[in-house]
C-alpha positions as CSV (number, residue, x, y, z in Angstrom):
1,X,3.8,8.9,43.4
2,X,7.1,9.9,41.9
3,X,9.1,7.5,39.8
4,X,11.9,7.6,42.3
5,X,9.6,6.4,45.0
6,X,8.1,3.7,42.7
7,X,11.6,2.5,41.9
8,X,12.5,2.3,45.6
9,X,9.2,0.4,46.3
10,X,10.1,-2.1,43.6
11,X,13.6,-2.6,45.0
12,X,12.2,-3.2,48.4
13,X,9.5,-5.6,47.1
14,X,12.1,-7.8,45.2
15,X,14.5,-7.6,48.1
16,X,11.9,-9.0,50.5
17,X,10.9,-11.7,47.9
18,X,14.5,-12.7,47.8
19,X,14.7,-12.9,51.6
20,X,17.5,-10.4,51.9
21,X,17.7,-7.8,54.6
22,X,18.7,-4.2,53.8
23,X,22.1,-4.9,55.4
24,X,22.7,-7.9,53.1
25,X,21.7,-6.2,49.9
26,X,23.6,-3.1,50.8
27,X,26.7,-5.2,51.4
28,X,26.4,-7.0,48.1
29,X,26.2,-3.8,46.2
30,X,28.7,-1.8,48.2
31,X,26.3,0.7,49.8
32,X,25.6,1.6,53.4
33,X,22.3,0.3,54.8
34,X,21.2,3.9,55.4
35,X,21.9,4.8,51.7
36,X,19.9,1.7,50.5
37,X,17.1,2.6,52.9
38,X,17.0,6.1,51.4
39,X,16.8,4.6,47.9
40,X,14.0,2.3,48.9
41,X,12.1,5.3,50.4
42,X,12.7,7.3,47.2
43,X,14.8,9.9,48.9
44,X,18.1,9.2,47.0
45,X,18.8,8.6,43.4
46,X,20.6,5.5,42.1
47,X,23.2,5.2,39.3
48,X,22.5,2.8,36.5
49,X,25.6,0.8,37.5
50,X,24.1,0.3,41.0
51,X,20.7,-0.5,39.5
52,X,22.2,-3.3,37.4
53,X,24.1,-4.6,40.4
54,X,20.9,-4.7,42.5
55,X,19.0,-6.4,39.7
56,X,21.8,-9.1,39.5
57,X,21.8,-9.7,43.2
58,X,18.0,-10.0,43.3
59,X,18.0,-12.1,40.2
60,X,15.5,-9.9,38.3
61,X,15.6,-7.9,35.1
62,X,16.2,-4.1,35.4
63,X,12.9,-3.7,33.6
64,X,11.2,-5.4,36.6
65,X,12.6,-2.7,38.9
66,X,11.5,0.1,36.7
67,X,8.0,-1.3,35.9
68,X,5.7,1.3,37.4
69,X,2.3,-0.1,36.1
């Protein structure tokens, strides 16, 4: 599995653990729900700025989101 897909999978996992919908997370980080869905599926890239914002909202470290083990 590509790293982009693994990143998306981790974002989705922590979003679900946080109890947030795609709409809610997308709104917090100023993305459309469709764009966030594409990130979670590994179809779109994400900037470091947006990755930090997502980590902050989900209350996790960025390293948690990029842990592919």
